[in-house]
C-alpha positions in Angstrom: 101.7 94.2 81.8 103.5 94.0 85.0 101.8 94.1 88.4 103.3 95.1 91.7 100.4 94.2 94.1 102.1 95.0 97.5 105.0 97.0 98.7 107.5 96.5 101.8 106.6 99.0 104.2 108.8 100.7 106.8 108.0 100.5 110.6 109.0 103.4 112.6 111.7 101.3 114.3 113.2 100.6 110.8 113.5 104.4 110.3 115.1 105.3 113.6 118.7 105.6 113.5 120.6 102.9 115.3 123.4 104.7 117.0 125.9 103.7 119.8 125.2 105.4 122.9 126.4 109.1 123.3 127.0 109.5 119.4 124.6 111.2 117.1 123.4 109.7 113.8 121.8 111.1 110.6 118.4 110.0 110.2 117.7 107.9 107.0 116.3 109.5 103.8 112.5 109.7 103.5 110.8 106.9 101.5 109.1 109.0 99.0 109.3 106.7 95.8 108.9 103.1 94.8 110.0 101.7 91.4 109.1 98.6 89.3 111.9 96.7 87.4 110.3 95.7 84.1 113.2 93.3 83.4 114.2 94.8 80.0 113.7 98.1 78.3 110.1 98.2 77.4 107.8 100.7 75.7 105.2 101.9 78.4 101.7 103.3 77.5 99.7 103.4 80.8 100.1 103.2 84.4 97.2 102.1 86.5 97.1 103.1 90.3 94.5 101.6 92.6 94.2 102.6 96.2 97.6 104.3 96.1 97.4 107.6 98.2 100.3 110.0 98.3 99.6 111.1 101.9 100.4 114.6 102.7 102.0 115.2 99.2 99.7 116.7 96.5 101.6 115.6 93.4 103.7 112.6 92.3 105.7 112.2 89.2 105.9 109.1 87.0 109.5 108.5 85.7 111.2 106.1 83.7 115.0 105.0 83.5 117.1 102.5 81.6 119.7 102.3 84.4 117.9 103.3 87.7 120.3 106.2 88.0 119.1 108.8 85.4 115.2 109.3 85.4 112.9 111.0 82.9 109.4 112.2 83.2 106.9 109.9 81.3 103.7 111.7 82.3 102.6 115.2 83.7 102.5 115.2 87.5 99.5 113.5 89.0 97.3 114.1 92.0 96.4 111.5 94.7 93.0 109.7 93.7 91.4 106.4 94.8 91.9 105.1 91.2 93.5 106.6 88.1 94.8 105.5 84.7 97.8 107.5 83.7 98.8 107.7 80.1 102.5 107.2 79.5 104.9 107.8 76.7 108.4 106.3 76.6 110.5 103.5 77.0 112.0 102.2 80.4 113.4 99.2 82.2 112.5 101.0 85.5 109.3 102.9 86.3 109.2 105.0 89.4 106.5 106.8 91.3 108.0 109.5 93.2 106.3 112.3 95.4 107.2 115.7 94.3 107.7 117.0 97.8 111.1 115.4 98.7 110.2 115.8 102.6 107.1 113.7 102.1 106.8 109.8 102.8 104.9 107.3 101.1 102.3 105.7 103.3 102.0 102.0 103.7 100.4 100.6 100.5 98.4 97.7 102.2 96.1 96.8 99.3 97.4 99.2 96.9 98.3 98.1 93.4 100.3 99.4 90.4 100.1 98.0 87.0 102.3 99.0 84.1 101.3 98.5 80.6 
């Protein structure tokens, strides 16, 4: 299995657009997903989430990809819980946890853990 124990978090200063004085800038896209690179295409059977909250979003999608461009659902949408085991079915090199609400933002993960089996 593959573990991803901590995640890079974004500070509010990282999200603020850096614009020259007098010019307007487009804010960066929300950070509403995180993915794990498994290294090679791998049959996946389970995702374990520990202390991973979705913040204001009520549902998240678990998706897989062979190229990190085209994504396919690997499980039914899941809700935010302290600990959960999510059965998966499929083959993927990349596994992504994405909030269903595109305007939501993943919170800092701190002690959160994602394990892929």
